N, CA, C and O of each residue as an XYZ file, in Angstrom:
216
protein
N       4.987    -23.835    -14.027
C       5.356    -23.297    -12.739
C       6.725    -22.633    -12.776
O       7.007    -21.752    -11.964
N       7.576    -23.044    -13.706
C       8.917    -22.468    -13.780
C       8.873    -20.978    -14.074
O       9.653    -20.204    -13.519
N       7.956    -20.583    -14.950
C       7.866    -19.172    -15.309
C       7.497    -18.343    -14.086
O       8.061    -17.273    -13.858
N       6.567    -18.831    -13.320
C       6.122    -18.080    -12.149
C       7.204    -18.031    -11.077
O       7.412    -16.992    -10.450
N       7.894    -19.149    -10.863
C       8.971    -19.175     -9.877
C      10.113    -18.255    -10.276
O      10.652    -17.519     -9.449
N      10.475    -18.304    -11.544
C      11.560    -17.434    -12.009
C      11.171    -15.975    -11.933
O      12.002    -15.123    -11.621
N       9.919    -15.682    -12.215
C       9.451    -14.310    -12.112
C       9.487    -13.810    -10.677
O       9.885    -12.676    -10.413
N       9.066    -14.668     -9.751
C       9.110    -14.282     -8.345
C      10.547    -14.157     -7.853
O      10.852    -13.291     -7.032
N      11.426    -15.015     -8.350
C      12.831    -14.924     -7.983
C      13.455    -13.633     -8.523
O      14.224    -12.972     -7.825
N      13.122    -13.279     -9.760
C      13.624    -12.018    -10.326
C      13.102    -10.812     -9.544
O      13.831     -9.843     -9.330
N      11.860    -10.872     -9.128
C      11.307     -9.776     -8.333
C      12.006     -9.683     -6.978
O      12.289     -8.583     -6.504
N      12.283    -10.811     -6.360
C      13.003    -10.807     -5.088
C      14.406    -10.236     -5.253
O      14.861     -9.452     -4.419
N      15.085    -10.622     -6.316
C      16.422    -10.088     -6.584
C      16.358     -8.579     -6.816
O      17.220     -7.841     -6.338
N      15.354     -8.126     -7.537
C      15.208     -6.689     -7.784
C      14.953     -5.930     -6.483
O      15.503     -4.847     -6.285
N      14.131     -6.483     -5.597
C      13.858     -5.821     -4.321
C      15.089     -5.771     -3.426
O      15.386     -4.735     -2.832
N      15.804     -6.885     -3.329
C      17.005     -6.904     -2.488
C      18.051     -5.945     -3.040
O      18.701     -5.226     -2.280
N      18.215     -5.932     -4.353
C      19.170     -5.006     -4.968
C      18.750     -3.561     -4.747
O      19.601     -2.699     -4.528
N      17.470     -3.288     -4.800
C      17.010     -1.916     -4.569
C      17.277     -1.486     -3.128
O      17.597     -0.326     -2.869
N      17.143     -2.432     -2.188
C      17.446     -2.091     -0.795
C      18.929     -1.816     -0.607
O      19.308     -0.923      0.150
N      19.778     -2.591     -1.301
C      21.225     -2.390     -1.200
C      21.630     -1.063     -1.846
O      22.463     -0.334     -1.308
N      21.036     -0.756     -3.002
C      21.403      0.466     -3.727
C      20.710      1.711     -3.183
O      20.992      2.818     -3.642
N      19.828      1.556     -2.235
C      19.075      2.693     -1.722
C      19.998      3.763     -1.145
O      19.748      4.956     -1.312
N      21.044      3.345     -0.480
C      21.956      4.316      0.134
C      23.023      4.799     -0.835
O      23.415      5.965     -0.790
N      23.492      3.929     -1.699
C      24.573      4.292     -2.611
C      24.076      5.109     -3.798
O      24.650      6.146     -4.132
N      23.029      4.644     -4.418
C      22.470      5.292     -5.603
C      20.951      5.312     -5.495
O      20.289      4.392     -5.976
N      20.397      6.324     -4.883
C      18.936      6.346     -4.674
C      18.093      6.240     -5.950
O      17.076      5.547     -5.921
N      18.460      6.893     -7.082
C      17.611      6.729     -8.281
C      17.577      5.292     -8.805
O      16.533      4.812     -9.247
N      18.722      4.610     -8.752
C      18.762      3.223     -9.217
C      17.940      2.321     -8.293
O      17.239      1.423     -8.761
N      18.026      2.559     -7.001
C      17.240      1.769     -6.056
C      15.753      1.973     -6.246
O      14.974      1.025     -6.151
N      15.355      3.209     -6.516
C      13.943      3.500     -6.754
C      13.454      2.821     -8.030
O      12.353      2.271     -8.064
N      14.273      2.861     -9.075
C      13.888      2.220    -10.340
C      13.708      0.711    -10.160
O      12.763      0.134    -10.697
N      14.593      0.080     -9.421
C      14.465     -1.361     -9.186
C      13.273     -1.673     -8.284
O      12.616     -2.698     -8.467
N      12.991     -0.819     -7.331
C      11.832     -1.039     -6.463
C      10.527     -0.930     -7.243
O       9.558     -1.626     -6.939
N      10.500     -0.068     -8.236
C       9.306      0.073     -9.076
C       9.219     -1.081    -10.071
O       8.121     -1.488    -10.451
N      10.354     -1.606    -10.492
C      10.389     -2.688    -11.469
C       9.885     -4.017    -10.884
O       9.295     -4.820    -11.607
N      10.107     -4.251     -9.605
C       9.759     -5.541     -8.993
C       8.284     -5.918     -9.152
O       8.007     -7.047     -9.555
N       7.324     -5.034     -8.857
C       5.924     -5.424     -9.075
C       5.602     -5.673    -10.548
O       4.752     -6.504    -10.869
N       6.273     -4.960    -11.432
C       6.078     -5.186    -12.866
C       6.543     -6.563    -13.290
O       5.925     -7.200    -14.143
N       7.629     -7.022    -12.697
C       8.127     -8.367    -12.991
C       7.132     -9.419    -12.521
O       6.894    -10.405    -13.219
N       6.552     -9.218    -11.349
C       5.547    -10.164    -10.841
C       4.329    -10.186    -11.754
O       3.806    -11.256    -12.064
N       3.879     -9.025    -12.182
C       2.734     -8.948    -13.088
C       3.036     -9.639    -14.412
O       2.209    -10.396    -14.920
N       4.204     -9.388    -14.967
C       4.589    -10.010    -16.238
C       4.675    -11.526    -16.104
O       4.212    -12.250    -16.984
N       5.260    -12.013    -15.018
C       5.357    -13.461    -14.808
C       3.978    -14.095    -14.659
O       3.730    -15.181    -15.182
N       3.086    -13.420    -13.950
C       1.728    -13.940    -13.786
C       0.997    -14.000    -15.120
O       0.314    -14.980    -15.419
N       1.143    -12.951    -15.917
C       0.496    -12.947    -17.237
C       1.065    -14.028    -18.148
O       0.316    -14.683    -18.872
N       2.375    -14.220    -18.120
C       2.983    -15.267    -18.943
C       2.530    -16.652    -18.475
O       2.251    -17.524    -19.298
N       2.457    -16.854    -17.164
C       2.016    -18.134    -16.619
C       0.571    -18.406    -17.023
O       0.240    -19.524    -17.419
N      -0.290    -17.399    -16.927
C      -1.689    -17.559    -17.286
C      -1.845    -17.848    -18.771
O      -2.716    -18.627    -19.159
N      -1.018    -17.234    -19.603
C      -1.102    -17.459    -21.037
C      -0.612    -18.858    -21.423
O      -1.078    -19.432    -22.408
N       0.317    -19.397    -20.655
C       0.880    -20.713    -21.001
C      -0.002    -21.880    -20.545
O       0.042    -22.954    -21.145
N      -0.792    -21.683    -19.505
C      -1.629    -22.760    -18.967
C      -2.856    -22.940    -19.842
O      -3.525    -21.969    -20.196
N      -3.146    -24.174    -20.185
C      -4.310    -24.489    -21.002
C      -5.523    -24.644    -20.093
O      -5.772    -25.719    -19.546
N      -6.271    -23.557    -19.941
C      -7.425    -23.580    -19.053
C      -8.578    -24.317    -19.726
O      -8.766    -24.192    -20.936
N      -9.356    -25.086    -18.956
C     -10.475    -25.841    -19.563
C     -11.619    -24.968    -20.007
O     -12.614    -25.471    -20.529
């Protein structure tokens, strides 16, 4: 569960940072906004790979 929680936390941090940088640096904010769903996908894949499914 730690991997999934950390992944969701990283995605939340990326989204909040993208909202903050949206006005100051629009390209950086856009890059972070696009990165957030990728972080969630990566965390989900890592979590699924680590769990020993029956």
